C-alpha positions in Angstrom: 0.6 -16.7 14.2 3.9 -14.8 13.9 6.2 -14.4 16.9 6.0 -10.9 18.6 9.2 -9.7 17.1 8.6 -10.9 13.5 6.4 -8.0 12.5 3.5 -8.2 10.0 3.1 -11.1 7.7 3.5 -10.9 4.0 -0.2 -11.1 3.5 -0.9 -8.2 5.9 1.7 -6.1 4.0 0.3 -7.1 0.6 -3.3 -6.2 1.6 -2.2 -3.0 3.2 -0.4 -2.0 0.0 -3.5 -2.9 -2.0 -5.7 -0.7 0.2 -3.1 2.1 -0.1 -3.2 2.0 -3.9 -7.0 2.0 -4.0 -7.3 4.9 -1.6 -4.6 6.8 -3.5 -6.4 6.2 -6.8 -9.7 7.4 -5.3 -8.2 10.6 -3.9 -6.2 11.3 -7.1 -9.2 10.9 -9.4 -11.3 13.1 -7.1 -14.0 10.4 -6.7 -14.8 11.8 -3.2 -17.1 14.8 -3.6 -15.6 17.0 -0.9 -14.4 20.5 -1.4 -11.5 20.1 1.1 -10.2 16.9 -0.6 -10.7 18.4 -4.0 -8.5 21.4 -3.2 -5.7 19.5 -1.5 -3.2 16.9 -2.8 -3.2 14.1 -0.3 -0.7 11.2 -0.2 -1.5 7.9 1.4 1.9 7.1 2.8 1.2 3.8 4.5 -1.7 1.4 5.5 -1.3 -0.9 8.4 -3.7 -3.8 8.6 -4.8 -5.6 11.8 -4.1 -9.3 11.9 -7.7 -10.2 11.2 -7.8 -7.7 8.2 -10.9 -6.0 9.7 -9.2 -2.7 10.6 -6.8 -0.5 8.5 -4.9 2.4 9.9 -4.3 4.8 7.0 -1.4 7.3 7.3 -1.8 10.4 5.2 0.2 13.5 4.4 -1.2 16.6 2.6 1.1 18.4 0.2 3.5 20.6 2.3 1.5 19.6 5.4 -1.1 22.3 4.5 -4.5 22.1 6.4 -3.8 18.6 7.6 -6.5 18.8 10.3 -9.1 19.9 7.7 -8.0 17.1 5.4 -8.2 14.5 8.2 -11.7 15.8 9.1 -12.8 15.5 5.5 -11.5 12.0 5.2 -13.1 11.0 8.4 -16.4 12.5 7.2 -16.2 10.4 4.0 -15.0 7.2 5.7 -18.2 5.2 4.9 -17.8 6.0 1.2 -14.1 5.2 1.2 -14.7 1.9 3.0 -17.4 0.9 0.5 -15.0 1.7 -2.4 -12.1 -0.2 -0.9 -14.4 -3.2 -0.3 -15.7 -3.3 -3.9 -12.3 -3.0 -5.4 -10.5 -5.4 -3.1 -12.3 -8.7 -2.6 -11.9 -9.6 1.1 -14.1 -11.5 3.4 -14.8 -8.4 5.5 -14.7 -4.7 4.6 -11.9 -3.2 6.6 -12.8 -0.3 8.9 -10.6 2.7 8.0 -8.9 4.9 10.6 -7.1 8.0 9.2 -4.1 9.5 10.9 -1.5 12.1 10.0 1.9 10.6 9.0 4.3 12.2 11.4 7.4 10.3 10.1 8.2 13.1 7.7 8.2 15.7 10.5 10.4 13.4 12.7 12.8 12.9 9.8 13.0 16.7 9.2 13.7 17.2 12.9 16.5 14.7 13.0 18.0 16.2 9.8 17.9 19.6 11.4 19.6 18.3 14.5 22.3 16.6 12.5 23.0 19.9 10.6 23.4 21.8 13.9 27.0 23.2 14.0 27.7 21.6 17.4 26.6 18.2 16.2 28.5 18.5 12.9 31.6 19.4 14.8 31.3 16.3 17.0 30.7 14.1 14.0 33.9 15.4 12.3 36.1 14.5 15.3 38.3 11.5 14.6 37.7 8.6 17.0 40.5 7.9 19.5 41.8 4.4 19.1 42.2 2.4 22.3 45.0 -0.1 22.7 
């Protein structure tokens, strides 16, 4: 078992990436028969697996963040179908239970970028540091 500060194991990362690829492929091909999912481009940005591989937290982002709540609702409505598809395409001992969440990291990055571009912050960043002797 990894130490608390080590982070996920290589196996967890590899399985999470496999699940991400499978879900991306299913959504891209339009295999889910849902009007909301058919009318939106959805990116699966990251999948975090639980240590026992029984649970997968799936982070998604709809193109331009449009109708994200509707997209999440559609994914949650079709969770059973998506779980079955992932289970048949990735051979694991257990079919992982999928939990869909909006990926907020893009919004946080945009917010930080906006703050850094603020004239007051830019002025402070341009100030030369005073050397102490």
